[in-house]
VMD Tcl script that draws the C-alpha trace (Angstrom):
set ca {
  {5.80 131.22 -13.58}
  {7.20 128.06 -11.94}
  {9.26 125.36 -13.55}
  {7.42 122.24 -14.51}
  {9.00 118.80 -14.31}
  {10.33 118.81 -17.89}
  {11.96 122.25 -17.34}
  {13.70 120.87 -14.26}
  {14.98 117.84 -16.17}
  {16.30 120.08 -18.95}
  {18.12 122.27 -16.41}
  {19.59 119.19 -14.72}
  {20.71 117.79 -18.08}
  {22.26 121.11 -19.11}
  {24.17 121.40 -15.84}
  {25.43 117.80 -16.15}
  {26.49 118.47 -19.75}
  {28.36 121.56 -18.59}
  {29.97 119.67 -15.71}
  {31.16 116.85 -18.01}
  {32.65 119.32 -20.48}
  {34.32 121.28 -17.66}
  {35.92 118.14 -16.20}
  {37.21 117.13 -19.65}
  {38.54 120.65 -20.31}
  {40.62 120.71 -17.15}
  {41.84 117.09 -17.32}
  {45.55 116.41 -17.71}
  {44.76 113.52 -20.07}
  {42.96 113.39 -23.41}
  {40.18 111.04 -22.31}
  {38.42 110.09 -19.10}
  {36.17 107.19 -18.16}
  {32.63 107.73 -16.90}
  {33.62 106.75 -13.33}
  {36.50 109.25 -13.41}
  {34.09 111.99 -14.51}
  {31.52 110.91 -11.90}
  {34.15 111.10 -9.14}
  {35.07 114.62 -10.25}
  {31.44 115.78 -10.29}
  {29.91 113.95 -7.33}
  {29.64 115.26 -3.83}
  {31.28 112.89 -1.36}
  {31.03 109.24 -2.46}
  {27.69 109.44 -4.25}
  {29.10 108.95 -7.75}
  {27.55 105.59 -8.76}
  {24.18 107.20 -9.45}
  {25.79 109.49 -12.03}
  {26.99 106.74 -14.38}
  {23.75 106.31 -16.37}
  {23.04 110.07 -16.59}
  {26.65 110.65 -17.72}
  {26.21 108.07 -20.48}
  {22.96 109.72 -21.63}
  {24.57 113.17 -21.63}
  {27.65 111.83 -23.40}
  {25.51 110.41 -26.21}
  {23.66 113.72 -26.64}
  {26.90 115.73 -26.51}
  {28.56 113.40 -29.02}
  {25.59 113.69 -31.38}
  {25.95 117.48 -31.13}
  {29.70 117.24 -31.85}
  {30.71 118.62 -28.44}
  {32.59 115.51 -27.27}
  {33.82 112.19 -28.63}
  {33.03 108.75 -27.24}
  {35.98 106.37 -27.54}
  {35.79 102.59 -27.50}
  {39.08 100.66 -27.61}
  {40.91 103.91 -28.40}
  {38.85 104.74 -31.47}
  {35.87 107.07 -31.90}
  {32.62 105.15 -31.46}
  {29.19 105.72 -32.94}
  {27.23 107.45 -30.14}
  {24.09 105.65 -31.28}
  {25.62 102.17 -31.11}
  {28.37 101.42 -28.61}
  {28.65 98.98 -25.74}
  {30.92 98.18 -22.88}
  {33.77 100.23 -21.53}
  {34.12 103.68 -23.07}
  {36.03 106.90 -22.53}
  {35.10 110.49 -23.26}
  {37.20 113.26 -24.74}
  {36.83 116.66 -26.26}
  {36.90 116.88 -30.05}
  {40.40 117.44 -31.39}
  {41.07 120.39 -33.62}
  {44.34 119.25 -35.20}
}
mol new
graphics top color blue
foreach p $ca { graphics top sphere $p radius 0.5 }
foreach p [lrange $ca 0 end-1] q [lrange $ca 1 end] { graphics top cylinder $p $q radius 0.2 }
display resetview
């Protein structure tokens, strides 16, 4: 049984989610910007095309409680944020 288009998109989304979480887990800082994550994931210099998919994945991961979206240093509502943002793993203080 072959993969249909929606299966392929789900696999791509899952691998991007995993890549984002892996980059955050090995970062020396608590948060990273989307371009920083894109640079870490992208092959060569093809990172610009990852910015929108990273934002979509970040929203889904934040809604699932797997990462936190920060805006101006404070956690932002994943359903309603604009502008510059950073991503970090949830803290377990």
